[in-house]
GUDO-901849 format. One record per residue (C-alpha): residue number from 1; x, y, z; chain. Coordinates in Angstrom, 2 decimals. Example, Ala and Ser with C-alpha at 12.3 -4.5 7.8 and 13.67 -1.06 7.14 Angstrom:
<lodos>
1_12.30_-4.50_7.80_A
2_13.67_-1.06_7.14_A
</lodos>
This chain:
<lodos>
1_-22.90_7.37_17.36_A
2_-23.15_3.58_17.11_A
3_-26.74_3.32_18.34_A
4_-27.84_6.10_16.03_A
5_-26.27_4.31_13.09_A
6_-28.09_1.09_13.82_A
7_-31.47_2.82_13.90_A
8_-30.89_5.29_11.10_A
9_-32.66_4.75_7.81_A
10_-30.53_7.27_6.01_A
11_-27.80_5.93_3.76_A
12_-24.35_6.38_5.24_A
13_-21.17_6.33_3.18_A
14_-18.00_5.86_5.24_A
15_-14.49_5.62_3.79_A
16_-12.36_3.70_6.28_A
17_-9.42_4.31_3.94_A
18_-8.75_5.78_0.52_A
19_-9.85_9.34_1.30_A
20_-7.08_11.93_1.53_A
21_-4.54_9.21_0.82_A
22_-3.42_6.95_-2.01_A
23_-3.85_3.35_-0.95_A
24_-5.82_1.16_1.50_A
25_-9.08_1.85_-0.28_A
26_-12.16_0.63_1.59_A
27_-15.63_2.17_1.47_A
28_-18.64_1.17_3.56_A
29_-22.22_1.78_2.41_A
30_-24.60_1.36_5.34_A
31_-28.39_1.41_5.47_A
32_-29.88_0.49_8.81_A
33_-28.05_-2.59_10.03_A
34_-27.08_-3.75_6.52_A
35_-23.92_-2.73_4.73_A
36_-21.71_-3.55_1.79_A
37_-17.96_-3.02_1.60_A
38_-16.34_-1.82_-1.62_A
39_-12.67_-2.83_-1.91_A
40_-10.24_-3.64_0.88_A
41_-6.72_-2.60_-0.04_A
42_-3.35_-1.94_1.51_A
43_-0.80_0.82_1.22_A
44_2.94_0.66_1.54_A
45_4.65_2.19_4.58_A
46_6.34_5.57_4.45_A
47_9.96_6.09_5.42_A
48_9.02_6.76_9.07_A
49_7.40_3.31_9.55_A
50_10.65_1.47_10.16_A
51_10.40_-2.28_9.65_A
52_6.71_-2.21_8.74_A
53_5.81_-4.34_5.71_A
54_2.37_-3.03_4.78_A
55_-0.42_-0.85_6.15_A
56_-4.07_-1.99_6.11_A
57_-7.29_-0.21_7.13_A
58_-8.76_-0.47_10.61_A
59_-12.11_-2.24_10.25_A
60_-13.03_-2.20_13.94_A
61_-15.97_0.15_13.25_A
62_-17.71_-2.53_11.16_A
63_-17.12_-5.17_13.82_A
64_-18.09_-2.94_16.75_A
65_-21.39_-2.01_15.08_A
66_-22.16_-5.72_14.48_A
67_-23.42_-4.87_11.01_A
68_-24.88_-7.41_8.63_A
69_-22.22_-7.44_5.89_A
70_-23.98_-8.46_2.68_A
71_-20.80_-8.65_0.63_A
72_-17.34_-7.29_-0.13_A
73_-17.21_-5.96_-3.69_A
74_-13.76_-5.88_-5.27_A
75_-13.43_-3.64_-8.33_A
76_-10.06_-4.88_-9.64_A
77_-6.97_-6.82_-8.66_A
78_-4.52_-4.11_-7.58_A
79_-2.96_-4.38_-4.12_A
80_-4.44_-1.07_-2.99_A
81_-7.89_-2.55_-3.59_A
82_-7.54_-6.23_-2.56_A
83_-4.30_-6.40_-0.54_A
84_-5.90_-6.22_2.91_A
85_-8.25_-9.14_2.29_A
86_-6.09_-11.95_3.76_A
87_-5.78_-9.99_7.01_A
88_-9.42_-8.98_7.54_A
89_-11.65_-11.51_5.79_A
90_-11.91_-14.03_8.62_A
91_-13.16_-11.37_11.05_A
92_-15.55_-9.82_8.52_A
93_-16.79_-13.26_7.43_A
94_-18.65_-12.10_4.32_A
95_-18.94_-13.30_0.71_A
96_-16.46_-11.76_-1.73_A
97_-17.58_-10.59_-5.17_A
98_-15.25_-9.83_-8.06_A
99_-14.53_-10.45_-11.72_A
100_-12.66_-13.55_-12.86_A
101_-9.14_-12.10_-12.89_A
102_-9.65_-10.23_-9.62_A
103_-10.71_-13.41_-7.83_A
104_-7.86_-15.34_-9.46_A
105_-5.28_-12.89_-8.12_A
106_-6.99_-12.88_-4.72_A
107_-6.99_-16.66_-4.57_A
108_-3.22_-16.61_-5.07_A
109_-2.92_-14.22_-2.12_A
110_-4.99_-16.54_0.03_A
111_-2.58_-19.36_-0.80_A
112_0.29_-17.28_0.57_A
113_-1.71_-16.22_3.64_A
114_-3.96_-19.21_4.40_A
115_-7.45_-18.34_5.62_A
116_-10.51_-20.45_6.29_A
117_-14.14_-20.47_5.11_A
118_-13.69_-18.17_2.14_A
119_-16.75_-17.61_-0.05_A
120_-15.75_-16.10_-3.42_A
121_-18.40_-15.39_-6.04_A
122_-17.68_-14.28_-9.59_A
123_-19.66_-11.36_-10.94_A
124_-20.74_-10.79_-14.51_A
125_-20.46_-7.07_-15.38_A
126_-23.47_-7.46_-17.69_A
127_-25.76_-8.70_-14.92_A
128_-27.23_-7.06_-11.83_A
129_-26.48_-8.36_-8.35_A
130_-29.27_-8.08_-5.79_A
131_-27.92_-8.43_-2.25_A
132_-31.07_-7.31_-0.42_A
133_-34.08_-5.03_-0.80_A
134_-31.76_-2.15_0.10_A
135_-28.79_-2.94_-2.14_A
136_-29.01_-3.70_-5.83_A
137_-25.71_-3.53_-7.71_A
138_-24.95_-2.92_-11.36_A
139_-21.46_-2.90_-12.82_A
140_-19.79_-1.08_-15.70_A
141_-16.50_-1.96_-17.36_A
142_-13.69_0.56_-17.00_A
143_-10.23_0.98_-18.50_A
144_-7.32_0.81_-16.10_A
145_-3.81_-0.66_-16.00_A
146_-5.20_-4.13_-15.23_A
147_-7.90_-6.10_-17.09_A
148_-11.31_-6.93_-15.66_A
149_-11.73_-3.59_-13.88_A
150_-15.24_-2.46_-13.06_A
151_-17.07_0.41_-11.43_A
152_-20.11_-0.15_-9.23_A
153_-23.54_1.50_-9.20_A
154_-25.44_0.79_-5.98_A
155_-29.19_1.35_-6.04_A
156_-30.48_2.07_-2.53_A
157_-33.79_3.29_-1.07_A
158_-32.47_6.90_-1.05_A
159_-30.86_6.95_-4.49_A
160_-28.02_5.52_-6.56_A
161_-24.40_5.79_-5.43_A
162_-21.69_5.24_-8.07_A
163_-18.14_4.17_-7.24_A
164_-15.96_4.66_-10.32_A
165_-12.95_2.99_-8.71_A
166_-9.74_3.59_-10.70_A
167_-10.44_4.58_-14.29_A
168_-9.33_6.35_-17.41_A
169_-11.02_6.66_-20.80_A
170_-8.76_4.69_-23.15_A
171_-10.17_4.82_-26.68_A
172_-7.72_2.14_-27.90_A
173_-7.28_-0.33_-25.01_A
174_-4.90_-3.24_-25.52_A
175_-7.65_-5.83_-25.02_A
176_-10.15_-3.90_-27.16_A
177_-12.66_-3.57_-24.31_A
178_-13.65_0.06_-23.94_A
179_-15.49_1.67_-21.04_A
180_-19.27_1.13_-20.84_A
181_-20.15_4.68_-21.92_A
182_-23.78_3.73_-22.49_A
183_-24.21_2.43_-18.94_A
184_-22.62_5.56_-17.49_A
185_-24.91_7.82_-19.52_A
186_-27.92_5.74_-18.55_A
187_-27.00_6.04_-14.87_A
188_-26.74_9.80_-15.31_A
189_-30.13_9.93_-17.03_A
190_-31.81_8.01_-14.22_A
191_-30.14_10.09_-11.52_A
192_-27.08_9.65_-9.26_A
193_-27.22_11.04_-5.76_A
194_-23.48_10.65_-5.09_A
195_-20.38_9.57_-6.97_A
196_-17.03_8.48_-5.54_A
197_-14.56_9.70_-8.17_A
198_-10.97_8.60_-8.76_A
199_-8.98_11.82_-8.17_A
200_-5.43_10.47_-8.52_A
201_-4.62_12.58_-11.60_A
202_-7.02_15.46_-10.93_A
203_-4.02_17.82_-10.87_A
204_-2.93_16.78_-14.38_A
205_-4.46_18.74_-17.26_A
206_-5.66_17.13_-20.48_A
207_-6.03_13.39_-21.08_A
208_-4.02_10.36_-20.03_A
209_-2.34_8.61_-22.97_A
210_-3.54_5.22_-24.14_A
211_-1.64_2.13_-23.04_A
212_-1.08_1.40_-26.74_A
213_1.29_4.39_-26.84_A
214_3.56_2.41_-24.53_A
215_3.35_-0.49_-26.97_A
216_4.72_1.74_-29.72_A
217_7.69_2.75_-27.58_A
218_8.36_-0.87_-26.58_A
219_8.23_-1.97_-30.21_A
220_10.73_0.72_-31.20_A
221_13.14_-0.33_-28.44_A
222_12.85_-3.98_-29.49_A
223_13.41_-3.03_-33.14_A
224_16.61_-1.10_-32.46_A
225_18.17_-3.08_-29.63_A
226_20.91_-5.61_-30.35_A
227_21.28_-6.57_-26.69_A
228_19.24_-8.30_-24.02_A
229_16.17_-6.37_-22.96_A
230_15.07_-6.37_-19.32_A
231_11.74_-4.65_-18.61_A
232_10.52_-3.98_-15.07_A
233_6.85_-3.25_-14.49_A
234_4.11_-3.83_-11.93_A
235_3.24_-7.50_-11.66_A
236_-0.43_-6.69_-12.21_A
237_0.06_-4.65_-15.40_A
238_-1.14_-7.44_-17.66_A
239_-1.63_-5.17_-20.67_A
240_2.02_-4.08_-20.58_A
241_3.20_-7.65_-20.16_A
242_1.10_-8.59_-23.20_A
243_2.74_-5.85_-25.24_A
244_6.22_-7.07_-24.29_A
245_5.18_-10.58_-25.31_A
246_3.81_-9.28_-28.64_A
247_7.04_-7.34_-29.32_A
248_9.11_-10.41_-28.46_A
249_7.16_-12.51_-30.94_A
250_7.52_-9.81_-33.60_A
251_11.29_-9.54_-33.18_A
252_12.00_-13.23_-32.50_A
253_12.99_-13.09_-28.86_A
254_12.40_-15.65_-26.14_A
255_10.83_-14.33_-22.93_A
256_11.91_-15.05_-19.37_A
257_9.72_-13.93_-16.46_A
258_11.69_-13.24_-13.27_A
259_10.23_-12.46_-9.85_A
260_7.72_-14.43_-7.79_A
261_4.83_-11.95_-7.94_A
262_5.07_-11.40_-11.69_A
263_5.43_-15.14_-12.34_A
264_2.20_-15.67_-10.36_A
265_0.42_-12.91_-12.31_A
266_1.53_-14.34_-15.65_A
267_0.47_-17.86_-14.67_A
268_-2.96_-16.78_-13.42_A
269_-3.63_-14.38_-16.30_A
270_-2.66_-16.89_-18.97_A
271_-4.73_-19.66_-17.36_A
272_-7.78_-17.38_-17.29_A
273_-7.25_-16.19_-20.84_A
274_-6.16_-12.60_-20.12_A
275_-2.68_-13.17_-21.56_A
276_-1.99_-14.67_-24.96_A
277_1.42_-16.38_-24.85_A
278_2.46_-18.52_-27.84_A
279_3.64_-22.00_-26.95_A
280_7.42_-22.24_-26.57_A
281_7.95_-18.51_-26.10_A
282_8.69_-18.62_-22.36_A
283_12.00_-19.93_-21.06_A
284_13.34_-20.52_-17.56_A
285_15.91_-18.17_-16.06_A
286_18.63_-20.81_-16.12_A
287_18.19_-21.12_-19.91_A
288_18.72_-17.43_-20.69_A
289_22.45_-17.86_-21.28_A
290_21.72_-20.53_-23.95_A
291_20.47_-17.82_-26.34_A
292_22.24_-14.88_-28.01_A
293_21.67_-11.58_-26.21_A
294_19.57_-10.15_-29.05_A
295_17.22_-13.14_-28.83_A
296_16.14_-12.74_-25.19_A
297_13.81_-10.41_-23.28_A
298_13.21_-10.56_-19.55_A
299_10.14_-9.26_-17.71_A
300_10.72_-8.61_-14.03_A
301_9.56_-6.88_-10.87_A
302_11.31_-3.95_-9.20_A
303_9.99_-0.89_-11.00_A
304_9.67_0.81_-7.59_A
305_13.13_-0.11_-6.35_A
306_11.70_-2.51_-3.76_A
307_14.65_-3.89_-1.74_A
308_13.80_-7.58_-2.26_A
309_12.53_-7.33_-5.84_A
310_14.23_-9.12_-8.73_A
311_15.53_-6.01_-10.50_A
312_16.98_-4.56_-7.29_A
313_18.85_-7.79_-6.59_A
314_19.99_-7.96_-10.22_A
315_21.29_-4.38_-9.97_A
316_23.28_-5.35_-6.87_A
317_24.67_-8.51_-8.54_A
318_22.88_-10.59_-5.90_A
319_20.35_-12.44_-8.06_A
320_20.90_-16.18_-8.16_A
321_20.20_-16.62_-11.89_A
322_20.40_-13.26_-13.69_A
323_23.35_-10.88_-13.91_A
324_23.66_-7.64_-15.85_A
325_25.84_-7.85_-18.93_A
326_27.46_-4.68_-20.32_A
327_25.17_-3.26_-22.99_A
328_21.92_-4.72_-21.61_A
329_18.90_-2.48_-22.19_A
330_16.94_-2.09_-18.96_A
331_13.49_-0.47_-19.16_A
332_11.79_0.74_-15.98_A
333_8.21_0.96_-17.21_A
334_6.63_2.79_-14.27_A
335_6.77_6.14_-12.54_A
336_7.96_6.08_-8.92_A
337_5.19_6.06_-6.36_A
338_5.68_9.09_-4.07_A
339_8.25_8.09_-1.46_A
340_9.99_5.52_-3.70_A
341_12.05_8.01_-5.71_A
342_15.29_7.34_-3.79_A
343_14.91_3.58_-4.09_A
344_14.39_3.82_-7.85_A
345_17.33_6.22_-8.23_A
346_19.58_3.81_-6.32_A
347_18.61_0.94_-8.64_A
348_19.18_3.09_-11.73_A
349_22.61_4.15_-10.46_A
350_23.58_0.54_-9.79_A
351_22.50_-0.48_-13.29_A
352_24.51_2.29_-14.93_A
353_27.56_1.25_-12.89_A
354_27.16_-2.25_-14.34_A
355_27.30_-0.68_-17.86_A
356_23.62_-1.21_-18.66_A
357_21.67_1.20_-20.85_A
358_18.75_2.28_-18.64_A
359_15.52_3.79_-19.97_A
360_13.65_5.20_-17.00_A
361_12.51_8.79_-17.52_A
362_8.79_9.58_-17.90_A
363_9.47_11.28_-21.26_A
364_10.78_7.99_-22.66_A
365_7.23_6.82_-23.37_A
366_7.55_3.46_-21.60_A
367_4.86_4.21_-19.04_A
368_1.44_5.83_-18.95_A
369_-0.84_6.19_-15.98_A
370_-3.89_4.03_-15.41_A
371_-5.82_7.00_-14.01_A
372_-7.76_9.64_-15.87_A
373_-6.57_13.24_-16.00_A
374_-8.66_16.41_-15.67_A
375_-10.59_16.11_-18.94_A
376_-11.50_12.49_-18.24_A
377_-12.76_13.39_-14.78_A
378_-14.91_16.05_-16.45_A
379_-16.24_13.46_-18.88_A
380_-17.07_11.03_-16.07_A
381_-18.91_13.73_-14.12_A
382_-20.77_14.88_-17.22_A
383_-21.90_11.33_-17.94_A
384_-22.99_10.56_-14.37_A
385_-24.30_14.02_-13.45_A
386_-24.18_13.29_-9.69_A
387_-25.73_15.66_-7.18_A
388_-22.87_15.09_-4.72_A
389_-19.22_14.30_-5.48_A
390_-16.73_12.53_-3.19_A
391_-13.15_12.59_-4.57_A
392_-11.30_9.45_-3.43_A
393_-8.04_7.65_-4.21_A
394_-6.04_10.85_-3.85_A
395_-4.23_12.94_-1.30_A
396_-5.84_16.19_-0.18_A
397_-4.34_18.24_-3.02_A
398_-5.81_15.89_-5.61_A
399_-9.17_15.96_-3.82_A
400_-9.05_19.78_-3.89_A
401_-8.29_19.77_-7.64_A
402_-11.16_17.35_-8.22_A
403_-13.44_19.70_-6.28_A
404_-12.46_22.58_-8.56_A
405_-13.16_20.42_-11.61_A
406_-16.63_19.65_-10.26_A
407_-17.21_23.35_-9.58_A
408_-16.34_24.17_-13.20_A
409_-19.11_21.81_-14.27_A
410_-21.68_23.58_-12.11_A
411_-21.61_21.33_-9.05_A
412_-21.70_23.64_-5.99_A
413_-18.71_23.60_-3.66_A
414_-20.92_22.56_-0.73_A
415_-21.92_19.45_-2.70_A
416_-18.33_18.19_-2.90_A
417_-17.23_16.28_0.21_A
418_-13.48_16.09_0.81_A
419_-13.64_13.03_3.02_A
420_-10.88_11.43_5.03_A
421_-10.79_8.00_6.72_A
422_-13.65_7.85_9.16_A
423_-15.73_10.65_7.64_A
424_-19.46_9.91_7.61_A
425_-21.53_11.20_4.70_A
426_-25.26_10.80_5.12_A
427_-27.82_10.79_2.30_A
428_-31.58_10.78_2.23_A
429_-34.07_11.50_-0.54_A
430_-32.44_14.26_-2.51_A
431_-29.98_15.60_0.07_A
432_-26.59_14.78_1.53_A
433_-24.43_16.11_4.33_A
434_-21.27_15.49_6.29_A
435_-22.42_13.83_9.51_A
436_-19.44_13.53_11.82_A
437_-16.92_10.73_11.91_A
438_-16.25_7.25_13.25_A
439_-13.08_5.56_14.44_A
440_-10.79_4.79_11.52_A
441_-7.07_4.51_11.16_A
442_-4.32_2.21_10.12_A
443_-3.16_-1.23_11.18_A
444_0.52_-1.98_10.70_A
445_1.63_-5.41_9.49_A
446_5.17_-6.47_10.38_A
447_6.10_-10.04_9.49_A
448_3.45_-12.33_10.96_A
449_2.25_-9.65_13.36_A
450_-0.93_-7.77_12.46_A
451_-1.58_-4.74_14.62_A
452_1.02_-5.59_17.29_A
453_3.25_-2.76_16.07_A
454_1.71_0.52_17.18_A
455_2.76_4.14_17.39_A
456_4.86_3.56_20.52_A
457_6.88_0.83_18.79_A
458_7.35_3.02_15.73_A
459_8.62_5.88_17.91_A
460_11.05_3.49_19.61_A
461_12.32_2.29_16.24_A
462_12.77_5.86_15.06_A
463_14.73_6.72_18.20_A
464_16.90_3.62_17.79_A
465_17.56_4.44_14.14_A
466_18.51_8.04_14.90_A
467_20.55_7.92_18.15_A
468_20.95_4.25_19.11_A
469_20.50_2.65_22.52_A
470_22.31_2.71_25.84_A
471_21.74_-0.23_28.19_A
472_22.55_0.37_31.86_A
473_22.85_-2.77_34.00_A
474_22.49_-2.60_37.79_A
475_22.68_-5.37_40.39_A
476_20.22_-5.18_43.28_A
477_19.75_-7.05_46.53_A
478_16.03_-8.03_46.42_A
479_15.87_-8.39_50.21_A
480_17.61_-5.18_51.24_A
481_16.22_-3.36_48.18_A
482_19.63_-1.77_47.66_A
483_21.69_-1.33_44.50_A
484_24.87_-3.35_45.11_A
485_26.89_-3.27_41.93_A
486_27.00_-1.14_38.80_A
487_26.36_0.48_36.63_A
488_27.68_-1.33_33.58_A
489_27.04_0.42_30.27_A
490_26.50_-1.24_26.87_A
491_25.84_0.85_23.77_A
492_24.67_0.03_20.25_A
493_24.39_2.59_17.46_A
494_25.27_5.46_19.86_A
495_29.04_5.93_20.02_A
496_32.06_3.93_18.94_A
497_33.12_2.52_22.31_A
498_36.91_2.60_21.77_A
499_36.83_6.30_20.96_A
500_34.39_7.11_23.75_A
501_35.92_5.16_26.65_A
502_36.62_8.28_28.70_A
503_33.09_9.60_28.25_A
504_31.52_6.25_29.19_A
505_33.73_5.97_32.28_A
506_32.67_9.47_33.29_A
507_29.05_8.44_32.69_A
508_29.50_5.49_35.06_A
509_30.82_7.82_37.77_A
510_27.89_10.19_37.26_A
511_25.42_7.31_37.45_A
512_27.20_5.98_40.56_A
513_26.43_9.30_42.26_A
514_22.78_8.91_41.24_A
515_22.76_5.39_42.71_A
516_24.24_6.70_45.98_A
517_21.44_9.24_46.21_A
518_18.88_6.47_45.49_A
519_20.33_4.32_48.30_A
520_20.61_7.28_50.65_A
521_16.96_8.22_50.05_A
522_16.01_4.56_50.53_A
523_14.11_4.44_47.20_A
524_13.05_0.83_46.73_A
525_10.42_0.93_44.00_A
526_11.93_-0.42_40.79_A
527_10.03_1.96_38.53_A
528_11.37_4.99_40.40_A
529_14.91_3.62_40.42_A
530_14.81_3.06_36.64_A
531_13.30_6.49_36.09_A
532_16.05_8.22_38.13_A
533_18.76_6.30_36.28_A
534_17.16_7.03_32.91_A
535_16.84_10.75_33.59_A
536_20.39_11.05_34.89_A
537_21.86_9.17_31.91_A
538_19.76_11.08_29.37_A
539_20.86_14.44_30.80_A
540_24.52_13.42_30.89_A
541_24.63_12.03_27.36_A
542_22.73_14.97_25.89_A
543_25.03_17.49_27.59_A
544_28.10_15.66_26.28_A
545_27.00_14.53_22.81_A
546_23.88_16.49_21.86_A
547_22.15_13.16_21.22_A
548_19.13_11.48_22.75_A
549_19.67_7.71_22.66_A
550_17.12_5.30_24.02_A
551_18.06_4.60_27.64_A
552_17.19_1.11_28.87_A
553_17.99_0.42_32.56_A
554_18.08_-3.28_33.51_A
555_18.02_-4.40_37.15_A
556_19.35_-7.86_38.00_A
557_18.45_-9.43_41.35_A
558_21.35_-11.09_43.16_A
559_20.84_-11.80_46.88_A
560_23.77_-10.67_49.04_A
561_25.59_-13.34_51.08_A
562_23.96_-12.51_54.41_A
563_23.74_-15.89_56.04_A
564_25.82_-18.55_54.35_A
565_29.05_-17.55_56.14_A
566_27.59_-17.14_59.61_A
</lodos>
């Protein structure tokens, strides 16, 4: 398919991530040999990816095709839209475009993960960006849970493609900057061949509440509370942080920011003018105890129960500077991301055990989504009036709901593409179609390793976590190719050795019989010897325990004394 792509003069839209999943958003628009990339995010591992830190998209398709990458367009500063950049930018080697806050947050990431030859260019949402004769970009401001969010309209030789990115229609945004309705309507009037639509909340009826509703709830908590207030939120939710700061000023509380990522966000946002913090309001964590409880508010990370986050460590009494005091009011101002429910519940339980008053339920009014619900998706589609719709930023069920919404508005079912990573959608003058797929997947990041943990390693880790490991040590004469001594058996995470001595001794005898057969059959190839030992041990342990531990035979070469005593 690669050669066809290089020659094709149709427009190809390829999500390498962000379709049929929430996270690792990355969308490629390709015309001939030129392309642009919209967003490059990460997603967090699920419970089966043991030890994995983050998951990023596989960009090998772009590199294999040797495309001319005109630019990487970042729509806002959330991790699922910019988090992969430190890991892929050096290979892609393209200029990065984004708004001021987005680039500020990205620059902080590059400081943590040093990269070379980075070309970052700030965009002005009120001005067009011409990257080539084939790609002219216009931007429109959107409302989301982070400032400086934009959508992108890409004018190409075959029509205009609109990427809404994450959006909701907030009529009373905290910063007073509403969505560019006029630009959206104008795009719809001129004609949109395809629109990538945020489908995260497509299965939620009605409208998403304004962020200012959260401000009302926060103000009421501050008004009534006579204790310390600790609020956990996403580090990037600048609007919510601003509302906590405003409430603290109103009710005469000092503010302490705890947690490396949120400290970085506050520093960057205040320097760039996206946070208004009165002088003298912020205090260091080691000064919190100098003030009465009713005069202090803390803003921290850990709303998702992340094991190393500040709130999680505070809830376990392991934080170096902050401890829960009986009567503290703890606000978890976020809904759990699917898969994080148990982590959040564990943190909440720990906080209650420490006698804190925890406000964490969705009905408490301390969190609203940054994504539009069904009626807002209808409004976006009615404004843009696209011929084809591609629901993104959602799992398949959300994509299916978005498809039904589009159908209600008169967009035929065959004009809604439920794409997944690697799907190729091809557009020409007035028509579009699904046109096969390209290689796409996930790259696992574990510590400093990028991509060195694959499916085989994950399966091994799962086996180790479930049934443990049995190490079988044999001694072999490398000259005679005979097993001399053994086996010795070491186990970890399989059985408690003291209570399983008899079984392990019996296992040694069974393996000794296998070794006799190996010697009798004169099997000398190491791979075959290990395989026989592994099969024999696996059968024995399964028959006696019903478990399937990882079996790891180790052969040690020790030459027999066949000449020194002659």
